[in-house]
C-alpha positions in Angstrom: 130.3 87.2 133.2 131.5 83.8 134.5 129.4 80.7 134.4 129.4 80.3 138.2 128.0 83.9 138.7 125.5 83.4 135.9 124.3 80.1 137.4 123.6 81.8 140.7 121.8 84.7 139.1 119.6 82.7 136.7 118.7 80.0 139.2 117.4 82.9 141.4 115.6 84.6 138.5 113.9 81.3 137.6 112.9 80.7 141.2 111.2 84.1 141.3 109.0 83.4 138.4 105.3 83.0 139.3 103.2 80.1 138.1 101.3 82.6 135.8 104.6 84.0 134.4 105.9 80.5 133.8 102.8 79.6 131.8 103.0 82.7 129.6 106.7 82.1 128.9 106.1 78.4 128.2 103.3 79.1 125.8 105.5 81.4 123.8 108.3 78.8 123.6 105.7 76.1 122.7 104.5 78.2 119.8 108.0 78.6 118.5 108.6 74.8 118.6 105.4 74.3 116.6 106.8 76.6 113.9 110.0 74.5 113.5 110.6 72.6 110.3 110.7 69.0 111.5 110.3 67.3 108.1 113.8 65.7 108.3 113.5 64.7 112.0 112.7 61.2 113.2 114.3 61.0 116.6 113.9 63.8 119.1 115.7 63.9 122.4 114.0 65.8 125.2 114.9 66.3 128.9 112.3 65.4 131.5 111.2 68.4 133.5 112.6 69.0 137.0 109.6 70.9 138.4 111.5 71.7 141.7 113.8 73.9 139.5 111.0 75.4 137.5 112.3 74.0 134.3 110.0 74.3 131.2 107.3 71.6 131.2 108.4 69.3 128.3 105.3 67.1 128.4 103.4 69.3 125.9 106.5 69.1 123.6 106.7 65.3 123.9 102.9 65.1 123.2 103.4 67.3 120.1 106.2 65.2 118.7 104.4 62.0 119.3 101.4 63.3 117.4 103.8 64.1 114.5 104.9 60.4 114.7 108.4 61.2 115.9 110.3 58.9 118.2 111.0 60.4 121.6 114.3 59.8 123.4 115.2 60.7 127.1 118.2 60.1 129.2 119.5 58.4 132.4 122.3 60.0 134.4 125.5 58.3 135.4 126.7 60.3 138.3 130.0 58.4 138.6 131.3 59.9 135.3 128.7 62.7 134.7 127.5 61.0 131.5 124.1 60.3 130.0 122.7 57.2 128.3 119.6 57.5 126.1 116.4 55.5 125.8 113.2 55.5 123.8 110.4 57.0 125.7 107.2 55.3 124.5 103.8 56.2 125.9 103.9 53.1 128.2 107.5 53.6 129.4 107.7 53.7 133.1 109.7 56.3 135.0 111.4 56.3 138.4 113.1 59.1 140.2 116.9 58.7 140.7 118.6 59.7 144.0 118.6 63.4 142.9 114.9 63.5 141.9 115.5 63.2 138.1 112.8 61.1 136.3 114.4 58.3 134.3 113.1 55.5 132.1 113.2 51.9 133.3 113.2 48.9 131.0 113.5 50.9 127.9 115.5 50.3 124.7 118.8 52.2 124.5 119.5 54.6 121.7 123.0 55.8 120.5 123.7 59.5 120.3 124.5 59.3 116.5 120.9 58.3 115.8 119.4 61.5 117.1 118.2 64.2 114.7 117.1 66.9 117.2 118.1 67.5 120.8 116.4 70.0 123.1 118.8 71.1 125.8 118.0 72.5 129.2 119.9 75.6 130.4 119.8 78.5 132.8 121.1 81.1 130.4 122.8 81.4 127.1 124.8 84.0 125.2 124.4 85.4 121.7 126.9 82.8 120.4 124.5 80.1 121.6 126.8 78.8 124.4 125.0 77.8 127.5 125.2 77.7 131.3 123.7 74.6 132.8 123.9 73.1 136.2 127.7 72.7 136.0 128.3 69.0 135.8 129.0 68.8 132.0 126.5 66.1 131.3 125.1 67.8 128.2 128.5 68.9 126.7 129.7 65.3 126.9 126.5 64.1 125.3 126.4 66.8 122.5 130.0 66.1 121.6 128.9 62.6 120.5 126.0 63.7 118.3 126.3 63.9 114.5 127.3 67.2 113.1 123.9 67.6 111.4 122.0 66.9 114.6 120.2 70.1 115.6 120.8 71.2 119.1 118.2 73.7 120.5 118.3 75.2 123.9 115.1 76.1 125.8 115.2 79.0 128.1 113.0 81.5 129.8 115.4 84.4 129.5 116.9 86.4 126.6 120.5 85.5 125.9 123.2 87.7 127.4 126.0 89.1 125.3 128.8 86.8 126.3 129.7 84.0 128.8 133.4 84.9 129.5 134.7 81.5 130.6 133.8 79.3 127.6 136.3 76.4 127.2 137.2 73.8 124.5 134.6 71.3 126.0 131.7 73.7 125.7 129.4 73.0 122.7 127.5 75.8 121.0 123.9 75.1 120.2 122.4 75.7 116.8 119.6 77.8 118.3 118.1 78.9 121.6 114.4 79.3 121.9 113.3 81.9 124.5 110.2 84.0 124.8 110.4 86.8 122.2 107.9 89.2 123.8 
């Protein structure tokens, strides 16, 4: 199936999830994250949740990695060229919503992509080859292409991967893994 069709279908499926269903799905994903081997990880990039789109709540994940003494990194969007810049997200870092309602850090220290050890990636759906469908602007593919080869890229999703996204192109970056509820 094509990305455009998948985007429409999985935005709708996510919108239809109840609060109770979301909590059950999130708890399953959180448990899988707790089981990851993070012994070689120092800098973890996470996306900040867009609640209006029923994205997974990343705050418990941020809290977990902070307790493990890992440095948290989040992004700011540049809508002129659909790129991301990255910043340390300390406990006292202030956030403000950009014009699209995305929370972004203010007055934080910038971090280069090559410094990251682990990146959690938002998505609407993925396939069995770990390609993903996002919101369609290419922010994450541009970002992931600049990360080190050994940087682990893990997608977080509420839905089981489909067999194949049919319109993958040379700019699409496959993830190392996709975490989704197993039960």
